[in-house]
C-alpha positions as CSV (number, residue, x, y, z in Angstrom):
1,X,-11.7,-22.0,-3.1
2,X,-11.3,-18.3,-2.5
3,X,-11.6,-17.5,1.2
4,X,-11.6,-14.3,3.2
5,X,-7.8,-14.3,3.5
6,X,-7.5,-13.8,-0.3
7,X,-9.8,-10.8,-0.2
8,X,-7.9,-9.3,2.7
9,X,-4.6,-9.8,0.9
10,X,-5.8,-8.1,-2.2
11,X,-7.3,-5.3,-0.1
12,X,-4.0,-4.9,1.8
13,X,-2.0,-4.7,-1.5
14,X,-4.4,-2.1,-2.9
15,X,-4.2,-0.1,0.3
16,X,-0.4,-0.2,0.3
17,X,-0.3,0.9,-3.3
18,X,-2.7,3.8,-2.5
19,X,-0.6,4.9,0.5
20,X,2.5,4.7,-1.7
21,X,0.9,6.8,-4.4
22,X,-0.3,9.4,-2.0
23,X,3.0,9.7,-0.2
24,X,5.4,9.7,-3.1
25,X,3.6,11.4,-6.0
26,X,3.8,15.1,-6.7
27,X,1.1,15.3,-9.3
28,X,-2.3,16.1,-7.9
29,X,-4.0,13.6,-10.3
30,X,-1.8,10.8,-9.1
31,X,-2.5,11.7,-5.5
32,X,-6.3,11.5,-6.2
33,X,-5.8,8.1,-7.9
34,X,-4.0,6.9,-4.7
35,X,-7.0,8.1,-2.6
36,X,-9.3,6.1,-4.8
37,X,-7.2,3.0,-4.4
38,X,-7.4,3.4,-0.6
39,X,-11.2,3.8,-0.8
40,X,-11.5,0.7,-3.0
41,X,-9.5,-1.3,-0.6
42,X,-11.9,-0.4,2.1
43,X,-14.8,-1.4,-0.2
44,X,-13.3,-4.8,-0.7
45,X,-13.0,-5.3,3.0
46,X,-16.6,-4.2,3.6
47,X,-18.0,-6.6,1.0
48,X,-15.7,-9.5,2.0
49,X,-16.6,-9.3,5.7
50,X,-20.3,-8.9,4.7
51,X,-20.0,-12.1,2.7
52,X,-18.3,-14.2,5.3
53,X,-20.3,-13.0,8.3
54,X,-23.9,-13.0,9.5
55,X,-24.5,-9.3,9.2
56,X,-26.5,-9.5,5.9
57,X,-26.1,-6.9,3.3
58,X,-24.8,-4.1,5.5
59,X,-21.3,-4.3,4.0
60,X,-22.6,-3.9,0.5
61,X,-24.8,-0.9,1.6
62,X,-21.8,0.8,3.2
63,X,-19.7,0.0,0.1
64,X,-22.3,1.8,-2.0
65,X,-22.1,4.8,0.3
66,X,-18.3,4.8,0.0
67,X,-18.6,4.7,-3.9
68,X,-21.0,7.7,-3.8
69,X,-18.7,9.5,-1.5
70,X,-15.7,8.7,-3.7
71,X,-17.5,10.1,-6.8
72,X,-18.4,13.3,-5.0
73,X,-14.8,13.6,-3.7
74,X,-13.4,13.1,-7.2
75,X,-15.7,15.7,-8.7
76,X,-14.8,18.3,-6.1
77,X,-11.1,17.5,-6.2
78,X,-10.9,17.6,-10.0
79,X,-12.6,21.0,-9.9
80,X,-10.0,22.2,-7.5
81,X,-7.2,20.8,-9.6
82,X,-8.5,22.5,-12.7
83,X,-8.7,25.8,-10.8
84,X,-5.1,25.4,-9.6
85,X,-3.9,24.6,-13.2
86,X,-5.7,27.6,-14.5
87,X,-4.0,29.9,-12.0
88,X,-0.5,28.3,-11.7
89,X,-0.1,26.4,-15.0
90,X,1.0,23.3,-13.1
91,X,-0.6,20.5,-11.0
92,X,2.5,19.8,-8.9
93,X,1.3,19.6,-5.3
94,X,4.6,20.8,-3.8
95,X,4.2,24.2,-5.4
96,X,0.7,24.9,-4.3
97,X,0.3,27.2,-1.3
98,X,-2.8,29.2,-2.3
99,X,-5.5,29.1,-4.9
100,X,-4.9,32.6,-6.1
101,X,-2.5,33.4,-8.8
């Protein structure tokens, strides 16, 4: 039977991979993917604790809010990345110090 510990282990692995991607990648798209992994790890925790506790559907509701927030974040971040690429012809995060060309 799958228990709470299994969900927490998967969430911890996803969170660790997200932190690793954010801290080691230089490509802006890879950094955004790492942020999405971190948010999904939080969603797994919210839903797992909601399932194994007496709080009802509050975990699922918060997870839906996080999903909406992640979609908005991805849209804004991709617009910024496209603007950076248009001006600098690269998406390497280390070389970005301004949005102007």
